[in-house]
C-alpha positions as CSV (number, residue, x, y, z in Angstrom):
1,M,16.5,10.8,-1.4
2,K,19.0,8.1,-3.0
3,I,18.5,5.8,0.2
4,V,14.8,5.8,-0.4
5,R,15.4,5.0,-3.9
6,E,17.7,2.3,-3.3
7,F,15.1,0.6,-0.8
8,E,12.5,0.9,-3.2
9,Q,14.9,-1.0,-5.8
10,Q,15.6,-3.8,-3.3
11,I,11.9,-4.1,-2.5
12,A,11.0,-4.5,-6.2
13,D,13.7,-6.9,-6.8
14,F,12.7,-9.1,-3.9
15,Y,9.0,-9.5,-5.0
16,Q,10.1,-9.5,-8.7
17,A,8.1,-6.3,-9.5
18,P,9.1,-3.8,-12.2
19,F,9.0,-0.8,-9.7
20,A,8.3,-0.1,-6.1
21,V,7.1,3.2,-4.3
22,A,8.0,3.5,-0.7
23,T,5.3,5.2,1.6
24,D,4.7,6.0,5.2
25,S,2.1,3.1,5.5
26,C,-0.1,0.5,3.8
27,T,-3.1,2.6,4.3
28,H,-1.6,5.5,2.7
29,A,-0.5,3.2,-0.2
30,I,-3.8,1.8,-0.6
31,E,-5.3,5.6,-0.5
32,L,-2.8,6.6,-3.2
33,C,-3.6,3.7,-5.3
34,L,-7.4,4.5,-5.1
35,R,-6.9,8.1,-5.7
36,Y,-4.6,7.4,-8.8
37,Q,-7.2,5.1,-10.2
38,L,-10.7,6.9,-9.2
39,P,-12.7,3.9,-9.2
40,N,-16.3,4.3,-10.5
41,C,-17.8,1.3,-8.9
42,V,-18.8,-0.2,-5.6
43,I,-15.8,-1.6,-4.1
44,T,-15.9,-4.9,-2.3
45,I,-13.7,-6.1,0.4
46,P,-13.6,-8.8,2.9
47,A,-15.7,-8.5,5.9
48,R,-12.5,-9.4,8.0
49,T,-9.7,-7.0,7.3
50,Y,-7.8,-4.2,8.8
51,I,-10.2,-1.3,9.8
52,S,-8.3,1.1,8.1
53,V,-9.5,-0.1,4.5
54,P,-12.9,0.9,4.9
55,F,-12.2,4.0,6.5
56,T,-10.1,4.8,3.6
57,L,-13.0,4.1,1.4
58,L,-15.2,6.1,3.6
59,K,-12.7,9.1,3.4
60,L,-12.5,9.1,-0.5
61,N,-16.4,8.9,-0.6
62,I,-15.8,5.6,-2.6
63,P,-19.1,3.1,-2.2
64,Y,-18.2,-0.1,-0.8
65,R,-19.7,-3.5,0.5
66,F,-18.5,-6.1,2.8
67,L,-18.3,-9.7,1.6
68,D,-17.9,-12.4,4.0
69,T,-15.2,-14.4,2.3
70,D,-12.1,-16.1,3.3
71,W,-8.6,-14.9,2.1
72,K,-4.9,-15.8,2.8
73,D,-1.9,-13.5,2.4
74,Y,-3.4,-11.0,0.3
75,Y,-6.8,-9.8,-1.4
76,F,-8.1,-7.7,-4.2
77,L,-10.3,-4.5,-3.7
78,D,-12.8,-5.9,-6.1
79,G,-13.4,-3.9,-9.1
80,T,-9.7,-2.7,-9.4
81,N,-6.3,-4.1,-9.8
82,I,-5.4,-2.8,-6.1
83,V,-4.2,-5.7,-3.9
84,D,-4.0,-5.3,0.0
85,S,-0.8,-7.5,0.6
86,A,-0.3,-6.0,4.0
87,V,0.6,-9.3,5.4
88,Y,2.4,-10.7,2.3
89,F,6.1,-11.3,2.4
90,Q,6.9,-13.6,-0.4
91,K,10.3,-13.6,-2.5
92,N,9.2,-13.3,-6.3
93,G,5.6,-12.7,-5.0
94,Y,4.6,-9.9,-7.2
95,L,1.2,-10.3,-9.0
96,K,1.7,-9.0,-12.5
97,N,-0.1,-5.8,-13.6
98,T,-1.4,-4.9,-10.3
99,L,-0.9,-2.2,-7.4
100,M,0.2,-4.4,-4.5
101,C,0.1,-2.5,-1.4
102,L,2.5,-3.8,1.6
103,S,3.1,-2.8,5.0
104,F,6.3,-2.6,7.2
105,Q,4.4,-1.9,10.4
106,Y,6.1,-3.2,13.7
107,R,4.2,-6.4,13.4
108,K,5.1,-7.3,10.0
109,T,7.6,-9.5,8.9
110,L,9.9,-6.5,7.7
111,S,9.3,-4.6,10.9
112,L,10.2,-1.1,10.4
113,G,7.9,0.5,13.0
114,R,6.1,2.4,10.2
115,G,6.2,2.2,6.4
116,G,4.9,0.7,3.4
117,A,5.3,0.3,-0.5
118,I,3.3,-0.1,-3.5
119,L,4.6,-2.5,-6.2
120,C,3.6,-1.4,-9.8
121,S,4.2,-2.7,-13.2
122,S,5.1,0.7,-15.2
123,Q,7.2,3.7,-15.4
124,Q,4.2,6.0,-15.5
125,E,2.3,4.3,-12.4
126,Y,5.7,4.6,-10.7
127,D,6.2,8.3,-11.5
128,T,2.7,9.4,-10.8
129,L,2.7,7.5,-7.5
130,K,5.9,8.7,-6.5
131,R,5.1,12.3,-7.0
132,M,1.8,11.8,-5.4
133,S,3.4,10.2,-2.2
134,Y,5.9,13.2,-2.2
135,D,3.6,16.3,-2.1
136,G,3.3,16.1,-5.7
137,R,7.1,16.8,-6.5
138,S,10.2,15.0,-7.6
139,D,12.5,13.9,-5.0
140,D,15.7,14.6,-6.6
141,I,15.4,18.7,-6.5
142,S,14.1,21.4,-3.9
143,W,10.3,21.9,-4.4
144,R,11.0,25.5,-4.7
145,E,12.9,24.8,-8.1
146,Q,9.9,22.9,-9.5
147,N,6.8,23.7,-11.2
148,I,4.3,21.2,-9.5
149,K,1.5,19.9,-11.7
150,T,0.4,16.8,-9.5
151,V,-1.6,17.1,-6.4
152,G,0.4,15.4,-3.8
153,Y,0.2,14.0,-0.4
154,H,2.9,13.8,2.5
155,Y,2.9,10.1,2.3
156,Y,6.6,9.7,1.8
157,M,9.0,7.1,3.6
158,T,11.8,8.7,5.4
159,P,15.5,8.1,4.7
160,E,15.9,6.8,8.1
161,T,13.4,4.2,7.8
162,A,14.6,3.3,4.1
163,E,18.0,2.8,5.7
164,L,16.5,0.3,8.3
165,G,14.7,-1.6,5.6
166,I,17.8,-2.3,3.8
167,E,19.4,-3.5,6.8
168,R,16.2,-5.6,7.8
169,L,15.7,-6.9,4.4
170,K,19.0,-8.7,4.4
171,T,17.6,-11.3,7.2
172,A,13.8,-11.1,7.0
173,V,12.2,-14.4,7.2
174,P,8.5,-14.9,6.4
175,K,5.9,-15.3,9.1
176,P,3.2,-17.7,8.7
177,T,0.5,-17.2,6.6
178,Q,-1.9,-14.8,7.6
179,G,-5.5,-14.0,6.4
180,S,-9.1,-13.4,7.2
181,Q,-9.1,-15.7,10.5
182,D,-6.9,-13.0,12.0
183,Y,-9.2,-10.2,12.1
184,P,-12.6,-9.4,13.5
185,Y,-15.8,-9.2,11.5
186,L,-16.3,-5.6,10.8
187,P,-19.9,-5.3,9.8
188,N,-20.5,-6.0,13.5
189,M,-19.1,-2.7,14.6
190,D,-21.1,0.2,15.3
191,V,-19.1,2.4,13.2
192,F,-20.1,0.4,10.0
193,Q,-23.8,-0.1,10.6
194,S,-25.0,2.9,8.5
195,N,-21.9,3.2,6.2
196,N,-21.9,-0.1,4.4
197,T,-23.5,-0.1,1.0
């Protein structure tokens, strides 16, 4: 998957991050980071965010609570170094020593239809998250020839999406700042009435 690795390098260079792991969505990027870190605390998230964030916490049985707070461009999943930066497209914008989760969904600045990435700071984070995103295997040889040692998920970016990303990255222009004001108040939704800690 040489083209995917090329896209990862270009995204890492754009944000000035040491590494980038391409994924099929920002939601799955966040999930992989949570599975990687296995936080042992109640995660605090903004009451105004995309609905998949609390759904992912529910899926993983991670307790969470909503906090009525304003945010702009990105926010931390408090209790972790995981950053939901789905709407953040900024050259040299990497926050050091974090796991920054990006979205390339069709409404985002780098509009690829679907896709995401995790910006990270170490080779070990990259190697583990890459394997986790790619069914637990390395992407350079057939899985039949590998001794799989990592539980993996089918969350990788396709070569076609990566190729489109390389092309669109050349001309992508950041959109106006987005943040909490662009999202509904999730605690008012019935689905969260009994699930919020």
